[in-house]
N, CA, C and O atoms as a MOPAC input file, in Angstrom:
PM7 MOZYME 1SCF
protein

 N      0.73900 1    -1.28200 1     0.08600 1
 C      0.19800 1     0.22000 1    -0.13900 1
 C      0.90500 1     1.27200 1     0.07100 1
 O      0.66500 1     2.24700 1    -0.64100 1
 N      1.80600 1     1.35600 1     0.94300 1
 C      2.78800 1     2.69400 1     0.98900 1
 C      3.43100 1     2.66700 1    -0.58200 1
 O      3.41600 1     3.68600 1    -1.27200 1
 N      3.93600 1     1.52400 1    -1.01700 1
 C      4.57500 1     1.86400 1    -2.39000 1
 C      3.63700 1     2.18500 1    -3.30600 1
 O      3.96700 1     2.87300 1    -4.27100 1
 N      2.48700 1     1.79700 1    -3.17300 1
 C      1.53400 1     2.35800 1    -4.30900 1
 C      1.17500 1     3.68700 1    -4.27300 1
 O      0.96100 1     4.37700 1    -5.27000 1
 N      1.09900 1     4.09600 1    -2.97700 1
 C      0.87900 1     5.68200 1    -2.73600 1
 C      1.89700 1     6.59800 1    -3.29400 1
 O      1.69600 1     7.66600 1    -3.87300 1
 N      3.15300 1     5.94900 1    -2.99800 1
 C      4.21800 1     6.96900 1    -3.13700 1
 C      4.78600 1     6.93900 1    -4.48300 1
 O      5.50900 1     7.85500 1    -4.87300 1
 N      4.48100 1     5.88300 1    -5.24700 1
 C      5.11500 1     6.01000 1    -6.67400 1
 C      4.60700 1     6.88100 1    -7.49400 1
 O      5.41900 1     7.35400 1    -8.28900 1
 N      3.32500 1     7.32500 1    -7.58200 1
 C      3.11800 1     8.58000 1    -8.62700 1
 C      3.75400 1     9.89500 1    -8.13100 1
 O      3.93500 1    10.85800 1    -8.87600 1
 N      4.04200 1     9.87500 1    -6.97400 1
 C      4.72900 1    11.12500 1    -6.35000 1
 C      6.14800 1    11.32800 1    -6.95200 1
 O      6.64800 1    12.41600 1    -7.23700 1
 N      6.71900 1    10.09400 1    -7.09900 1
 C      7.98400 1     9.74400 1    -7.56400 1
 C      8.32500 1    10.01900 1    -9.02100 1
 O      9.15900 1    10.83700 1    -9.40900 1
 N      7.46800 1     9.11800 1    -9.87700 1
 C      7.74800 1     9.28500 1   -11.31300 1
 C      6.21800 1     9.30900 1   -12.02300 1
 O      6.10600 1     8.84300 1   -13.15700 1
 N      5.24100 1     9.77100 1   -11.44500 1
 C      4.05100 1     9.76900 1   -12.21300 1
 C      3.91400 1    11.08800 1   -12.88400 1
 O      4.59800 1    12.04800 1   -12.52900 1
 N      3.10400 1    11.15000 1   -13.78000 1
 C      2.87100 1    12.49200 1   -14.77000 1
 C      2.92500 1    13.74300 1   -13.93100 1
 O      3.33200 1    14.75500 1   -14.50100 1
 N      2.59500 1    13.82500 1   -12.72800 1
 C      2.80100 1    15.13300 1   -11.85500 1
 C      3.81500 1    15.05300 1   -10.72800 1
 O      3.90800 1    15.96600 1    -9.90800 1
 N      4.44300 1    14.15700 1   -10.69100 1
 C      5.56400 1    13.73300 1    -9.76400 1
 C      6.62300 1    14.52600 1    -9.76600 1
 O      6.78700 1    15.46600 1   -10.54300 1
 N      7.56200 1    14.09100 1    -8.68500 1
 C      8.99700 1    14.81100 1    -8.80000 1
 C      9.88000 1    14.84500 1   -10.14500 1
 O     10.41600 1    15.85300 1   -10.60700 1
 N      9.91900 1    13.72400 1   -10.60900 1
 C     10.83500 1    13.60600 1   -11.87800 1
 C     10.20900 1    14.60600 1   -12.97000 1
 O     10.95000 1    15.10800 1   -13.81500 1
 N      8.99700 1    14.85400 1   -12.94500 1
 C      8.49600 1    15.94400 1   -14.04400 1
 C      8.86700 1    17.05700 1   -13.39700 1
 O      9.31500 1    17.85900 1   -14.21700 1
 N      8.89000 1    17.51800 1   -12.19500 1
 C      9.07600 1    18.90100 1   -11.75300 1
 C     10.55100 1    19.02500 1   -11.98900 1
 O     10.86200 1    20.02600 1   -12.63500 1
 N     11.44900 1    18.30500 1   -11.64700 1
 C     13.03400 1    18.26400 1   -11.75400 1
 C     13.07500 1    18.53000 1   -13.54500 1
 O     13.58100 1    19.59400 1   -13.89900 1
 N     12.65600 1    17.77000 1   -14.42300 1
 C     12.92300 1    18.06000 1   -15.78700 1
 C     11.99300 1    19.26800 1   -16.32000 1
 O     12.26300 1    19.77200 1   -17.41000 1
 N     11.16100 1    19.62500 1   -15.74100 1
 C     10.46000 1    20.92200 1   -16.38900 1
 C     11.18400 1    22.16500 1   -15.73900 1
 O     11.37800 1    23.15100 1   -16.44900 1
 N     11.59500 1    22.16500 1   -14.41400 1
 C     12.19100 1    23.39600 1   -13.93600 1
 C     13.53800 1    23.65100 1   -14.52600 1
 O     13.82000 1    24.80000 1   -14.86700 1
 N     14.35800 1    22.71800 1   -14.66900 1
 C     15.71300 1    22.63600 1   -15.21800 1
 C     15.42400 1    23.29200 1   -16.68600 1
 O     15.88700 1    24.41500 1   -16.88900 1
 N     14.68700 1    22.64900 1   -17.70700 1
 C     14.05600 1    23.02200 1   -18.69400 1
 C     13.81600 1    24.70200 1   -18.73200 1
 O     14.48200 1    25.50500 1   -19.38600 1
 N     12.79100 1    24.96400 1   -17.93400 1
 C     12.68800 1    26.42400 1   -17.86000 1
 C     13.75800 1    27.40000 1   -17.24900 1
 O     13.81600 1    28.60600 1   -17.49200 1
 N     14.46900 1    26.80300 1   -16.54600 1
 C     15.73300 1    27.67400 1   -16.15200 1
 C     16.41600 1    28.09800 1   -17.26500 1
 O     16.72900 1    29.26300 1   -17.51100 1
 N     16.65400 1    27.06500 1   -17.97400 1
 C     17.49300 1    27.37200 1   -19.33600 1
 C     16.73200 1    28.36700 1   -20.47500 1
 O     17.28700 1    29.05800 1   -21.33000 1
 N     15.34900 1    28.22600 1   -20.22400 1
 C     14.42400 1    29.11300 1   -21.18400 1
 C     14.57500 1    30.58600 1   -20.55400 1
 O     14.83100 1    31.52800 1   -21.30300 1
 N     14.38500 1    30.80800 1   -18.92300 1
 C     14.37900 1    31.97300 1   -18.66600 1
 C     15.55300 1    32.65900 1   -18.96500 1
 O     15.53500 1    33.83600 1   -19.32600 1
 N     16.86600 1    31.82000 1   -18.80500 1
 C     18.23200 1    32.54000 1   -18.95200 1
 C     18.02700 1    32.83400 1   -20.42400 1
 O     17.96400 1    34.03900 1   -20.67100 1
 N     17.93100 1    32.17300 1   -21.26100 1
 C     18.02800 1    32.56800 1   -22.71800 1
 C     17.13300 1    34.09100 1   -23.02700 1
 O     17.43800 1    34.97800 1   -23.82400 1
 N     15.92100 1    34.02300 1   -22.08000 1
 C     14.97000 1    35.05800 1   -22.32500 1
 C     15.51500 1    36.56100 1   -21.66100 1
 O     14.97000 1    37.64800 1   -21.85500 1
 N     16.61900 1    36.33700 1   -20.90800 1
 C     17.22500 1    37.46200 1   -20.18300 1
 C     16.58900 1    37.68900 1   -18.66600 1
 O     16.66600 1    38.80600 1   -18.15300 1
 N     16.05300 1    36.75300 1   -18.07700 1
 C     15.43400 1    36.61700 1   -16.76400 1
 C     16.41000 1    35.94700 1   -16.13900 1
 O     15.98400 1    34.86000 1   -15.74700 1
 N     17.75600 1    36.16500 1   -15.82700 1
 C     18.64100 1    35.43100 1   -15.02600 1
 C     18.22500 1    35.23600 1   -13.43000 1
 O     18.57500 1    34.20700 1   -12.85300 1
 N     17.58300 1    36.10300 1   -12.84500 1
 C     17.08400 1    36.04600 1   -11.41900 1
 C     16.07900 1    34.91000 1   -11.39300 1
 O     16.20300 1    34.03800 1   -10.53300 1
 N     15.06400 1    34.85800 1   -12.30100 1
 C     14.24300 1    33.84100 1   -12.28100 1
 C     14.74400 1    32.56500 1   -12.65800 1
 O     14.28000 1    31.50800 1   -12.23000 1
 N     15.81000 1    32.67200 1   -13.55600 1
 C     16.66700 1    31.20500 1   -13.79000 1
 C     16.96700 1    30.49800 1   -12.63200 1
 O     16.65400 1    29.34800 1   -12.32400 1
 N     17.67900 1    31.41800 1   -11.96800 1
 C     18.35000 1    31.16000 1   -10.64600 1
 C     17.53600 1    30.56300 1    -9.72500 1
 O     17.74000 1    29.50900 1    -9.12400 1
 N     16.61200 1    31.29500 1    -9.65200 1
 C     15.39600 1    30.81000 1    -8.60400 1
 C     14.77300 1    29.57000 1    -8.91800 1
 O     14.47200 1    28.77100 1    -8.03200 1
 N     14.56200 1    29.36200 1   -10.11500 1
 C     13.75100 1    28.08100 1   -10.54700 1
 C     14.88900 1    26.79500 1   -10.54400 1
 O     14.62500 1    25.60300 1   -10.38500 1
 N     16.08400 1    27.34200 1   -10.74400 1
 C     17.08100 1    25.81000 1   -10.87500 1
 C     17.06400 1    25.64800 1    -9.43800 1
 O     16.99300 1    24.47600 1    -9.07100 1
 N     17.11300 1    26.54800 1    -8.51200 1
 C     17.29100 1    26.30900 1    -7.01000 1
 C     16.07300 1    25.40100 1    -6.53300 1
 O     16.32400 1    24.60300 1    -5.63000 1
 N     14.83700 1    25.43900 1    -7.02200 1
 C     13.83100 1    24.75800 1    -6.79100 1
 C     13.89100 1    23.29000 1    -7.33100 1
 O     13.58300 1    22.24700 1    -6.75400 1
 N     14.39700 1    23.50300 1    -8.66800 1
 C     14.67900 1    22.08800 1    -9.34500 1
 C     15.76700 1    20.99800 1    -8.44800 1
 O     15.71200 1    19.77000 1    -8.39900 1
 N     16.59700 1    21.78600 1    -7.88200 1
 C     17.47900 1    20.91000 1    -7.08400 1
 C     16.99500 1    20.79000 1    -5.91000 1
 O     17.66200 1    19.96000 1    -5.29200 1
 N     16.11200 1    21.23700 1    -5.26100 1
 C     15.31300 1    20.65700 1    -4.12900 1
 C     14.31700 1    19.53600 1    -4.50700 1
 O     14.07400 1    18.62900 1    -3.71100 1
 N     13.73200 1    19.60700 1    -5.74700 1
 C     13.03500 1    18.46200 1    -6.17300 1
 C     13.71500 1    17.27800 1    -6.54200 1
 O     13.15800 1    16.18300 1    -6.45400 1
 N     14.95800 1    17.42000 1    -6.97900 1
 C     15.77500 1    16.37300 1    -6.97000 1
 C     16.26900 1    15.49100 1    -5.71900 1
 O     16.60900 1    14.30800 1    -5.73800 1
 N     16.22200 1    16.37300 1    -4.62600 1
 C     16.34700 1    15.76000 1    -3.48100 1
 C     15.28100 1    15.22400 1    -3.24100 1
 O     15.31400 1    14.10400 1    -2.73100 1
 N     14.27300 1    15.72100 1    -3.47100 1
 C     12.81400 1    14.80100 1    -2.99400 1
 C     12.85200 1    13.31000 1    -4.05400 1
 O     12.59800 1    12.21400 1    -3.55500 1
 N     13.12700 1    13.42600 1    -5.23900 1
 C     13.26000 1    12.43200 1    -6.10600 1
 C     14.21000 1    11.40700 1    -5.29800 1
 O     13.86200 1    10.22700 1    -5.31700 1
 N     15.35900 1    11.74700 1    -4.60300 1
 C     16.27200 1    10.98700 1    -4.33100 1
 C     15.64600 1    10.38600 1    -3.00800 1
 O     15.81200 1     9.18100 1    -2.82300 1
 N     14.95100 1    11.10900 1    -2.08300 1
 C     14.36400 1    10.73400 1    -1.10000 1
 C     13.47700 1     9.64800 1    -1.13700 1
 O     13.53300 1     8.62000 1    -0.46200 1
 N     12.55100 1    10.00800 1    -2.09200 1
 C     11.59100 1     9.05500 1    -2.46500 1
 C     12.31700 1     7.68000 1    -2.90200 1
 O     12.14600 1     6.59400 1    -2.34700 1
 N     13.11500 1     7.92200 1    -3.94400 1
 C     13.88200 1     6.57600 1    -4.43600 1
 C     14.26000 1     5.80100 1    -3.46700 1
 O     13.94700 1     4.61200 1    -3.53100 1
 N     14.96400 1     6.25700 1    -2.42500 1
 C     15.55200 1     5.62800 1    -1.21200 1
 C     14.31700 1     4.84500 1    -0.38500 1
 O     14.47300 1     3.67300 1    -0.04200 1
 N     13.16700 1     5.52300 1    -0.11200 1
 C     12.12500 1     5.01700 1     0.60200 1
 C     11.33300 1     3.92100 1    -0.26400 1
 O     10.62800 1     3.07200 1     0.28000 1
 N     11.49900 1     4.00100 1    -1.61200 1
 C     10.86600 1     3.01600 1    -2.57000 1
 C     11.79400 1     1.54000 1    -2.53400 1
 O     11.32400 1     0.40300 1    -2.56400 1
 N     13.11700 1     1.88800 1    -2.46800 1
 C     14.08000 1     0.85900 1    -2.16200 1
 C     13.85400 1     0.10300 1    -1.01700 1
 O     13.73700 1    -1.12300 1    -0.99200 1
 N     13.78200 1     1.02100 1     0.12800 1
 C     13.64400 1     0.24200 1     1.42700 1
 C     12.25600 1    -0.68900 1     1.39900 1
 O     12.11100 1    -1.75000 1     2.00600 1
 N     11.41500 1    -0.12400 1     0.66800 1
 C     10.01600 1    -1.04900 1     0.60800 1
 C     10.17500 1    -2.22500 1    -0.23200 1
 O      9.29900 1    -3.09000 1    -0.24500 1
 N     11.39800 1    -2.33200 1    -1.04700 1
 C     11.61900 1    -3.53300 1    -1.68100 1
 C     11.38400 1    -3.36500 1    -3.16000 1
 O     11.43700 1    -4.41800 1    -3.79500 1
 N     11.18000 1    -2.45900 1    -3.72600 1
 C     11.06900 1    -2.41100 1    -4.91200 1
 C     12.51600 1    -1.19600 1    -5.50500 1
 O     13.20300 1    -0.41500 1    -4.84600 1
 N     12.51200 1    -1.51900 1    -6.98600 1
 C     13.72800 1    -0.81100 1    -7.55200 1
 C     13.22000 1     0.53000 1    -7.90200 1
 O     12.08700 1     0.69700 1    -8.35500 1
 N     13.93300 1     1.33900 1    -7.72500 1
 C     13.66900 1     2.85400 1    -8.05300 1
 C     13.69100 1     3.13100 1    -9.39900 1
 O     14.30200 1     4.11600 1    -9.81300 1
 N     12.91100 1     2.14500 1   -10.36900 1
 C     12.70200 1     2.69800 1   -11.79900 1
 C     11.72500 1     3.63500 1   -11.84100 1
 O     10.82100 1     3.71500 1   -11.00900 1
 N     11.89300 1     4.45400 1   -12.91700 1
 C     11.13300 1     5.56400 1   -13.43700 1
 C      9.64100 1     5.13100 1   -13.98900 1
 O      9.25600 1     5.33500 1   -15.14100 1
 N      9.01600 1     4.61000 1   -13.14200 1
 C      7.48800 1     4.10800 1   -13.42900 1
 C      6.79600 1     4.44400 1   -12.21800 1
 O      7.26100 1     4.46600 1   -11.07800 1
 N      5.27800 1     4.78100 1   -12.71400 1
 C      4.21100 1     5.19700 1   -11.52500 1
 C      3.79000 1     4.16600 1   -10.82800 1
 O      2.93700 1     4.29300 1    -9.95000 1
 N      4.40800 1     2.88400 1   -11.17600 1
 C      3.83400 1     1.43800 1   -10.77300 1
 C      4.96100 1     0.70100 1   -10.34800 1
 O      4.94700 1    -0.42000 1   -10.85500 1
 N      5.85200 1     0.88300 1    -9.67500 1
 C      6.93700 1    -0.28000 1    -9.14900 1
 C      6.47800 1    -1.19300 1    -8.29900 1
 O      5.76900 1    -0.76300 1    -7.38900 1
 N      6.69800 1    -2.38300 1    -8.34800 1
 C      7.83600 1    -2.86800 1    -8.56700 1
 C      7.83800 1    -3.59900 1   -10.30900 1
 O      8.70000 1    -4.35900 1   -10.75000 1
 N      6.71400 1    -3.13100 1   -10.98700 1
 C      6.40400 1    -3.61700 1   -12.18800 1
 C      7.09000 1    -2.68400 1   -13.07700 1
 O      6.94900 1    -1.46500 1   -12.98200 1
 N      7.96600 1    -3.36200 1   -14.09600 1
 C      8.56200 1    -2.51600 1   -14.99900 1
 C      7.62900 1    -1.91800 1   -16.18000 1
 O      7.94500 1    -1.97400 1   -17.36800 1
 N      6.71600 1    -1.47300 1   -15.80400 1
 C      5.92500 1    -1.01700 1   -16.96800 1
 C      5.40700 1     0.14400 1   -16.72300 1
 O      5.14000 1     0.46700 1   -15.56600 1
 N      5.17100 1     0.99000 1   -17.81200 1
 C      4.36500 1     2.36800 1   -17.89200 1
 C      5.70700 1     3.30200 1   -17.45600 1
 O      5.64300 1     4.11300 1   -16.53300 1
 N      6.55800 1     3.14200 1   -18.00900 1
 C      8.06500 1     3.98500 1   -17.84500 1
 C      7.56600 1     5.69500 1   -18.07000 1
 O      6.75800 1     6.17500 1   -18.86400 1
 N      8.28100 1     6.23600 1   -17.18600 1
 C      8.04400 1     7.54700 1   -17.21100 1
 C      8.27800 1     8.07500 1   -18.72200 1
 O      9.07000 1     7.47700 1   -19.45000 1
 N      7.60900 1     9.14800 1   -19.14900 1
 C      8.18800 1     9.79600 1   -20.65300 1
 C      8.15200 1    11.28600 1   -20.21900 1
 O      7.42300 1    11.72100 1   -19.32700 1
 N      9.09500 1    12.07300 1   -21.01600 1
 C      9.32000 1    13.25400 1   -20.60700 1
 C      8.54700 1    14.22600 1   -21.14000 1
 O      8.71100 1    15.44300 1   -21.06100 1
 N      7.18400 1    13.25200 1   -22.01700 1
 C      6.09900 1    14.26100 1   -22.61500 1
 C      5.25500 1    14.70400 1   -21.34500 1
 O      4.37700 1    15.53000 1   -21.59500 1
 N      5.35700 1    14.34700 1   -20.19900 1
 C      4.72400 1    15.04400 1   -19.10900 1
 C      5.22900 1    16.47700 1   -18.93100 1
 O      4.49900 1    17.31400 1   -18.40000 1
 N      6.38900 1    16.76600 1   -19.33800 1
 C      7.14200 1    18.32700 1   -19.08900 1
 C      6.24900 1    19.20500 1   -19.99400 1
 O      5.94300 1    18.92600 1   -21.15300 1
 N      5.89900 1    20.22900 1   -19.35500 1
 C      5.28000 1    21.41900 1   -20.03300 1
 C      6.47000 1    22.24600 1   -20.60900 1
 O      7.24400 1    22.91300 1   -19.92200 1
 N      6.50900 1    22.11400 1   -21.94200 1
 C      7.36700 1    22.95200 1   -22.79900 1
 C      7.12800 1    24.09400 1   -23.16600 1
 O      7.75400 1    24.48800 1   -24.15000 1
 N      6.09200 1    25.07300 1   -22.47700 1
 C      5.97600 1    26.60900 1   -23.05000 1
 C      7.19900 1    27.06200 1   -22.83100 1
 O      8.05100 1    26.59500 1   -22.07400 1
 N      7.27100 1    28.22600 1   -23.69700 1
 C      8.39300 1    29.08200 1   -23.55000 1
 C      7.97100 1    30.42200 1   -23.10400 1
 O      8.80600 1    31.28400 1   -22.82700 1
 N      6.85900 1    30.59800 1   -23.03600 1
 C      6.20900 1    32.00700 1   -22.51300 1
 C      6.47300 1    32.10800 1   -20.97200 1
 O      5.98400 1    31.34600 1   -20.13800 1
 N      7.11600 1    32.90800 1   -20.77500 1
 C      7.46600 1    33.19800 1   -19.06500 1
 C      6.19700 1    33.11500 1   -18.09400 1
 O      6.23000 1    32.39100 1   -17.09900 1
 N      4.84600 1    34.04300 1   -18.49200 1
 C      3.81300 1    33.84800 1   -17.76600 1
 C      3.37800 1    32.28600 1   -17.85000 1
 O      3.17300 1    31.62200 1   -16.83400 1
 N      3.26800 1    31.80900 1   -19.06000 1
 C      2.62800 1    30.42700 1   -19.12200 1
 C      3.61500 1    29.57000 1   -18.33300 1
 O      3.05800 1    28.84400 1   -17.50900 1
 N      4.76400 1    29.49000 1   -18.37700 1
 C      5.78200 1    28.73900 1   -17.72100 1
 C      5.36600 1    28.77000 1   -16.14900 1
 O      5.22100 1    27.74300 1   -15.48600 1
 N      5.19600 1    30.07300 1   -15.64600 1
 C      5.15800 1    30.29900 1   -14.14800 1
 C      3.71100 1    29.69700 1   -13.91800 1
 O      3.52900 1    28.93600 1   -12.96700 1
 N      2.93200 1    29.94900 1   -14.56900 1
 C      1.38200 1    29.50200 1   -14.12200 1
 C      1.22900 1    27.91500 1   -14.38300 1
 O      0.35400 1    27.28500 1   -13.78900 1
 N      2.01800 1    27.35700 1   -15.19700 1
 C      1.98500 1    25.64600 1   -15.33100 1
 C      2.75800 1    25.23400 1   -14.00200 1
 O      2.21000 1    24.40300 1   -13.27800 1
 N      4.18100 1    25.83600 1   -13.57600 1
 C      4.64100 1    25.65100 1   -12.11100 1
 C      3.57600 1    25.73500 1   -10.75600 1
 O      3.52800 1    24.87900 1    -9.87200 1
 N      2.85200 1    26.81200 1   -10.81000 1
 C      1.73100 1    27.10500 1    -9.80800 1
 C      0.98000 1    25.90800 1    -9.82300 1
 O      0.82200 1    25.30000 1    -8.76400 1
 N      0.52600 1    25.51200 1   -10.81500 1
 C     -0.44100 1    24.42300 1   -10.95500 1
 C      0.18300 1    23.22000 1   -10.60700 1
 O     -0.39900 1    22.40200 1    -9.89500 1
 N      1.37000 1    23.02200 1   -11.06100 1
 C      2.17200 1    21.78400 1   -10.76600 1
 C      2.32000 1    21.59600 1    -9.06100 1
 O      2.00200 1    20.57800 1    -8.44400 1
 N      2.88500 1    22.84800 1    -8.47300 1
 C      2.91500 1    22.48000 1    -7.11700 1
 C      1.86700 1    22.51300 1    -6.33400 1
 O      1.97700 1    22.18200 1    -5.15400 1
 N      0.59900 1    22.94500 1    -6.89900 1
 C     -0.63600 1    22.90900 1    -6.46200 1
 C     -1.05800 1    21.49100 1    -6.34400 1
 O     -1.49300 1    20.96000 1    -5.32300 1
 N     -0.88600 1    20.95400 1    -7.47000 1
 C     -1.18400 1    19.46300 1    -7.47000 1
 C     -0.23200 1    18.36500 1    -6.81400 1
 O     -0.59900 1    17.23200 1    -6.50200 1
 N      1.15400 1    18.92700 1    -6.64400 1
 C      1.93400 1    18.22900 1    -5.72700 1
 C      1.38500 1    18.35200 1    -4.19600 1
 O      1.30800 1    17.36000 1    -3.47100 1
 N      1.05900 1    19.48500 1    -3.82900 1
 C      0.55100 1    19.56500 1    -2.29700 1
 C     -0.60200 1    18.86100 1    -2.05200 1
 O     -0.80500 1    18.22800 1    -1.01600 1
 N     -1.54000 1    18.97200 1    -3.19100 1
 C     -2.87200 1    18.05900 1    -3.12900 1
 C     -2.62700 1    16.58400 1    -3.07200 1
 O     -3.33600 1    15.82500 1    -2.41000 1
 N     -1.47100 1    16.15700 1    -3.87700 1
 C     -1.04200 1    14.86900 1    -3.97500 1
 C     -0.80900 1    14.10500 1    -2.77600 1
 O     -1.28600 1    13.02900 1    -2.41500 1
 N      0.39900 1    15.23100 1    -1.98300 1
 C      0.96900 1    14.71000 1    -0.69800 1
 C      0.06000 1    14.77300 1     0.44600 1
 O      0.17200 1    14.01900 1     1.41200 1
 N     -1.05200 1    15.88600 1     0.31000 1
 C     -1.89100 1    15.83200 1     1.28100 1
 C     -2.62900 1    14.44000 1     1.45300 1
 O     -2.77800 1    13.82300 1     2.50800 1
 N     -3.03200 1    14.10000 1     0.26000 1
 C     -3.92300 1    12.69400 1    -0.30800 1
 C     -3.09600 1    11.44100 1     0.29700 1
 O     -3.53900 1    10.43700 1     0.85400 1
 N     -1.74100 1    11.81100 1     0.01400 1
 C     -0.98500 1    10.53600 1     0.39800 1
 C     -1.29800 1    10.27500 1     2.10600 1
 O     -1.76400 1     9.24500 1     2.59300 1
 N     -0.90600 1    11.49200 1     2.82100 1
 C     -0.99000 1    11.45000 1     4.24700 1
 C     -2.25500 1    11.19500 1     4.77500 1
 O     -2.34600 1    10.77200 1     5.92700 1
 N     -3.34600 1    11.41400 1     4.02100 1
 C     -4.62400 1    10.96000 1     4.50200 1
 C     -4.91100 1     9.44300 1     4.55400 1
 O     -5.70300 1     8.87900 1     5.30900 1
 N     -4.13200 1     8.89800 1     3.62600 1
 C     -3.97800 1     7.42500 1     3.50400 1
 C     -2.98700 1     6.58200 1     4.08200 1
 O     -3.09800 1     5.36600 1     4.23400 1
 N     -2.08500 1     7.23700 1     4.37200 1
 C     -0.70700 1     6.59900 1     4.58400 1
 C     -0.73900 1     5.98300 1     6.17400 1
 O     -1.10600 1     6.67000 1     7.12700 1
 N     -0.35500 1     4.77200 1     6.27400 1
 C     -0.33100 1     4.15100 1     7.77400 1
 C      0.81000 1     3.96200 1     8.20800 1
 O      0.95200 1     3.62900 1     9.38400 1
 N      1.95500 1     4.13600 1     7.32400 1
 C      3.36600 1     3.97800 1     7.75700 1
 C      3.86700 1     5.21600 1     8.37600 1
 O      4.06900 1     6.24200 1     7.72600 1
 N      4.07500 1     5.09800 1     9.70700 1
 C      4.43800 1     6.60600 1    10.41800 1
 C      5.71000 1     7.05000 1     9.93700 1
 O      5.68100 1     8.20600 1     9.51600 1
 N      6.72200 1     6.52400 1     9.87900 1
 C      8.09800 1     7.09000 1     9.15800 1
 C      7.92800 1     7.58600 1     7.77700 1
 O      8.42800 1     8.64200 1     7.39000 1
 N      7.09900 1     6.67800 1     6.92800 1
 C      7.07700 1     7.22200 1     5.62700 1
 C      6.33900 1     8.58000 1     5.70700 1
 O      6.80200 1     9.62900 1     5.26000 1
 N      5.41900 1     8.47900 1     6.18100 1
 C      4.37700 1     9.72000 1     6.42500 1
 C      5.34800 1    10.85900 1     7.19900 1
 O      5.18700 1    12.02200 1     6.82900 1
 N      6.09900 1    10.66300 1     7.98900 1
 C      6.84700 1    11.94800 1     8.13500 1
 C      7.86500 1    12.49900 1     7.17800 1
 O      8.15500 1    13.69600 1     7.20100 1
 N      8.47200 1    11.56100 1     6.24700 1
 C      9.15500 1    11.87400 1     5.17000 1
 C      8.27100 1    12.80400 1     4.35800 1
 O      8.55700 1    13.98400 1     4.16000 1
 N      7.12300 1    12.17300 1     3.87800 1
 C      6.10400 1    12.91100 1     3.06400 1
 C      5.84800 1    14.20200 1     3.54400 1
 O      5.94900 1    15.17900 1     2.80100 1
 N      5.50200 1    14.29800 1     4.81000 1
 C      5.35000 1    15.65700 1     5.26700 1
 C      6.13800 1    16.76700 1     5.43700 1
 O      5.73500 1    17.91600 1     5.62000 1
 N      7.59500 1    16.28300 1     5.35100 1
 C      8.46700 1    17.05300 1     5.12400 1
 C      8.60300 1    17.64500 1     3.67100 1
 O      8.86000 1    18.83000 1     3.45600 1
 N      8.40800 1    16.71400 1     2.71600 1
 C      8.38300 1    17.13100 1     1.50100 1
 C      7.52400 1    18.09400 1     1.07800 1
 O      7.93600 1    19.03700 1     0.40200 1
 N      6.13800 1    17.95500 1     1.45500 1
 C      5.04600 1    18.82000 1     1.65000 1
 C      5.31900 1    20.37000 1     1.91900 1
 O      4.93000 1    21.36000 1     1.29900 1
 N      5.96500 1    20.26700 1     2.83200 1
 C      6.48300 1    21.55000 1     3.58500 1
 C      7.20400 1    22.26400 1     2.42800 1
 O      6.92700 1    23.42000 1     2.10900 1
 N      8.15100 1    21.51100 1     1.81000 1
 C      8.96800 1    22.08600 1     0.64200 1
 C      8.10500 1    22.56700 1    -0.37100 1
 O      8.38000 1    23.64500 1    -0.89700 1
 N      6.88300 1    21.79500 1    -0.80400 1
 C      6.17500 1    22.08800 1    -2.04000 1
 C      5.40700 1    23.36700 1    -1.72500 1
 O      5.00600 1    24.09100 1    -2.63600 1
 N      5.19900 1    23.65200 1    -0.42000 1
 C      4.40200 1    24.75100 1    -0.12400 1
 C      4.93100 1    25.92000 1    -0.35700 1
 O      4.31400 1    26.87700 1    -0.82600 1
 N      6.52100 1    25.90200 1     0.07200 1
 C      7.40300 1    27.06600 1    -0.19000 1
 C      7.83200 1    27.15100 1    -1.79500 1
 O      8.35400 1    28.14300 1    -2.30400 1
 N      7.58400 1    26.19700 1    -2.33600 1
 C      7.92500 1    26.35800 1    -3.93500 1
 C      6.79400 1    27.03500 1    -4.32700 1
 O      6.96000 1    28.01800 1    -5.04900 1
 N      5.48700 1    26.66600 1    -3.95000 1
 C      4.39700 1    27.65600 1    -4.47400 1
 C      4.35800 1    29.03700 1    -4.19400 1
 O      4.04300 1    29.95400 1    -4.95200 1
 N      4.74700 1    29.08100 1    -2.91400 1
 C      4.75100 1    30.79300 1    -2.52100 1
 C      5.93500 1    31.28000 1    -3.72100 1
 O      5.61200 1    32.22900 1    -4.43500 1
 N      7.07800 1    30.73700 1    -3.90600 1
 C      8.18100 1    31.13800 1    -4.58100 1
 C      7.67500 1    31.39500 1    -6.02300 1
 O      8.09500 1    32.34600 1    -6.68300 1
 N      6.88300 1    30.63300 1    -6.42500 1
 C      6.37900 1    30.60400 1    -7.94900 1
 C      5.32800 1    31.95700 1    -8.22100 1
 O      5.23800 1    32.67100 1    -9.22000 1
 N      4.65500 1    32.00100 1    -7.05100 1
 C      3.57900 1    33.10600 1    -6.98700 1
 C      4.30900 1    34.44600 1    -6.78000 1
 O      3.92100 1    35.48500 1    -7.31500 1
 N      5.28700 1    34.37600 1    -6.04900 1
 C      6.02500 1    35.45600 1    -6.16600 1
 C      6.88300 1    36.10400 1    -7.35800 1
 O      7.22300 1    37.28200 1    -7.46800 1
 N      7.11100 1    35.16600 1    -8.11300 1
 C      7.98200 1    35.23700 1    -9.28700 1
 C      6.84600 1    35.93300 1   -10.36900 1
 O      7.08200 1    36.94700 1   -11.02600 1
 N      5.64200 1    35.21000 1   -10.40400 1
 C      4.62300 1    35.62300 1   -11.00700 1
 C      4.47000 1    37.11100 1   -10.93900 1
 O      4.41200 1    37.85600 1   -11.91700 1
 N      4.41200 1    37.45400 1    -9.71500 1
 C      3.88800 1    38.96700 1    -9.54500 1
 C      5.04100 1    39.75400 1   -10.00500 1
 O      4.80100 1    40.87400 1   -10.45700 1
 N      6.46800 1    39.26900 1    -9.95200 1
 C      7.55400 1    40.17300 1   -10.48400 1
 C      7.34300 1    40.17100 1   -12.02600 1
 O      8.03200 1    41.07700 1   -12.49500 1
 N      6.68900 1    39.53700 1   -12.95500 1
 C      6.90800 1    39.74700 1   -14.28600 1
 C      6.21900 1    41.09100 1   -14.66500 1
 O      6.27300 1    41.50700 1   -15.82200 1

């Protein structure tokens, strides 16, 4: 049950892997468009999301499954696709996509916590949830600066 709850947050369509790839992509685009400050802020969030990815991979491994990029380990099916990333190049649309992604992450982690019976894993999820709330706040601040 714990593994099935965590897997979509790890490498599902709205999971940490998508966040990492999307935010790295966007940091490059923002930099190319002359928004260096935005690029730096977004890549910092991407690094934090990479840490979440690593944490979830470690938990998944401890639960007995390989940390493959699929929303349904231990089964090697439904592998992750980079088609999940939003590839818009418009600054406002990028930030709106990020806000939506963070809102989905927050909702997803809150749902996991409501259903989670494994207390140590719930503590990990709670910590990640707090980071996602900070990311949402930062993306809203960036949107206001545009």
